[in-house]
N, C-alpha and C positions, 0 to 999 in steps of 0.2 A: 755235875753240879749238885751240891747238897740240897736235900729237900727242905731243910729247916731255914726258912727265910723270914722267920718271925721278927727279926730286927730290921728287915729291909723296908723302905718306904712303900706305901701302897698307892698305885696309880688310880685316880678316880675319873675315868673317862673312857674314850674309845680310840683305839688306834686302827685305822683302815690301811691295810697293807695290800697293795695291788701290784701286778706285774705278770709277765709271761713265764712260761716254764723255764727251769734251768737257772733262775736268778737266786736260788736259795730261799725263796719265799716261805715255803712250808717250815723248813728247819728254823729259820729266823723267827717266824711268827710264834712257834711253839716255845722257843727259848725266851723270847721277849715276854710272853705271857707269864712264864715262870718268874722272871725277874721283876715284872711289874705287879705280880700277885693278882692277876685278873683271870677271867675265863678265856678260853681259846676257841675260836670258831673257824673251822676249815670248810669253807663253802664249796670248794672243789670236790671234797668227799661227798657232799650231798648230790652234786650233779653226777658224779660217778656211780653212786648208789642208784640213782634214777636210770642211768644207762644200763646197769646190771639188770634192772627190772625189764627194760625194753628188750635186751638181748635174750633173756631167759624166756620171754613170752614169744620170741620169734618175730618181733615187730621190726620192720625196716626202719633204721634210724633216719633215713631220708624222707620218711612219710610223717610230716608234722602233725597231721590230724590223728593218726594212729598212735604216735608217740605221746601226744597230749592226753589221749584217752587212757592209755596204759598207766602213765605216771599219776594221773589224777586219782586212781584207785589204790595207790600204794602209799605206805607210811614210811617216810625216810626220816631217820633221826641220827644225830651225831652227838657224841659226848663232848663236854666243854672243859674237861679237866686236862690242862696242858701236860700233866705227868702221865696220863693214861688215856690216850685217844681211842675212840671206838665209833664205828659206823654200823647202823642196823637198817635192814629193809624188812618191813613187816615184822619187826621184833627179832629177826635173826641176824647174827653178825655177818658182815660182808667185808671185813677189813682186808682180807686177802683178795677177794674177788674184784674189788674196785681197782686194783693195781695191775690187772692183767693187760696184755697187749691188745686184746679185742676191745676192752673197755676204753683204753687210751685212744684207740683208733676211731671210736664212735662217739666219744663224749662231747666233742665240739658240735656235732650235729644235734644231739639231744639237747644240749644246753642252749642252743640257738632258738629253740621253739619258744615263742613268747608265753604260751600258757604254762610251760614248765618253769620258766624263769619267774613268772608271777607267783606261782604256787610256792616255790622254794624261797624267793625273796621275802615273802610274807612271813615264813617261818624264821628266816634269818633275822628279820627286824624284831621279832618277838624275843629271840634269844639275846640279841645285842641290847635291847631295851631293858632287859632284866637285871643287868649287872655290868660293871666295867669289863671291857672286852678288847682283846686283840683279835681282829677278824682279818682273814686273808682270802684273796680271790682275784677276780678280774674286774669287778665293778663295785667294790665296797665303797670307795670314796666318791664315786660318780653317781651311783644309783641307790645302793642299799642303805648307806649311812653317810650322806654328804656333809653332815654337821659334825663329823668326828673331830675331836680335839687335835689329832695328828693324822694327816694323810700322807702316806709314803708310796712312791712308785719305784719299785726295784727294777733295775736293768742290768744287763751284762753283755759283753761282746758275744757274737754268735758262736765263735770257736770255743769260748769258755762254757757257754750254755750247752753246747754239743758234748763237750768232754764230761761235764757234770751229769748230763742225761745218760751218757754211755755208761758211766760208773753206776748209776742207779739201776740200769737195765741189764748190766753185764754184757754189753755189746761192744764190738770193736770198730764197726763201720761208721766212722764219724761223718762221712759224706752223706750217708743215708739218713742219719739222725738229724743232721743240719737241715736237710731237705724237709724232713718231717716237721721239725720245729718251725721252719719258714711257712709251710702250708698251714699249720695250725694258727700261727700268728696272723697270717693273711685272712683266714676264715674268721677268727675271733674278732679281728679289728674291723671287718667289713659287715658283720651280721647286723640286722636291723634292731634287734633287742639287746640293749646293754652292751655295746661293743667295747672291746678292750681298748682303753686309752688312758693317758695320764690325767687323773682328775684335776679339776681346777683347784689351785691352791696347794697341790701336793708337792712334797719335797722329793726330788728325784735322787736316788742313790745308786750309783754304779758299783756293783759288787765284784766286778771282774778281777780286781787286784786286792780284794779285801778278804780276810778270813771271816768265818762265821762269827767268832767272838768279837771281832772288830765291828762288824755290822750291828750286832746286838748292842754293844756298848754305845755306839753312836745313836741308835734309836731310843735307848733308855734316856740318854741326855735330851734328845729332841722331845720325847714324850713329856718329861717333867717340865721342860721349858715351855712347852705349849700350854700345859695346864696353868702354870704360873702366869703366863701372859693373859690367858683367858680370865683368871681370877682378878687381875688388875684392871681389866677392861670395864 
């Protein structure tokens, strides 16, 4: 996609994009932000950076008190340029570290700690409040920014999600990956703090049989329609 979008319309609002892993959420959100000419917020990267801090410190991710104490003393920052994403922990880049298998295995436990969520949600709200944004995560439309002009919940069939995840990880055991996705879905949906769920008023989009470009085009249309409707209200 060309970087010169000077003639494209600018979206003046917030898109909250939620959903589980394997639905194409991150790719769609980044491309959508480019099309709408907004900033892009990957909240999952923030929780992954916090998880890197916990693992590096040798803290047990299952110990919420220790996790909260460790993360409270760390500075987690993410870039909001949809063309050049970046994640730092105490000023050092951790873009590769946050995608390791160890972090993926522990991030649900870390992100379930209420104190961690409170700390990072406060940061997320400051970022979203500063400019038009496409924000993606698991609780954007329900907790972080429930007044978003457009709230979308992405879904996909389990077999599709497993294949996509396998492609990302370079693994071939679809059964194991499906089980892993199911465990994380169950954990994220049942946690006490900001559980994964379809936000009230969100448009559900099943990406199972849609290409990335098709999903982005649909969301571009929905975004401008939502702003137009809000302006007339």
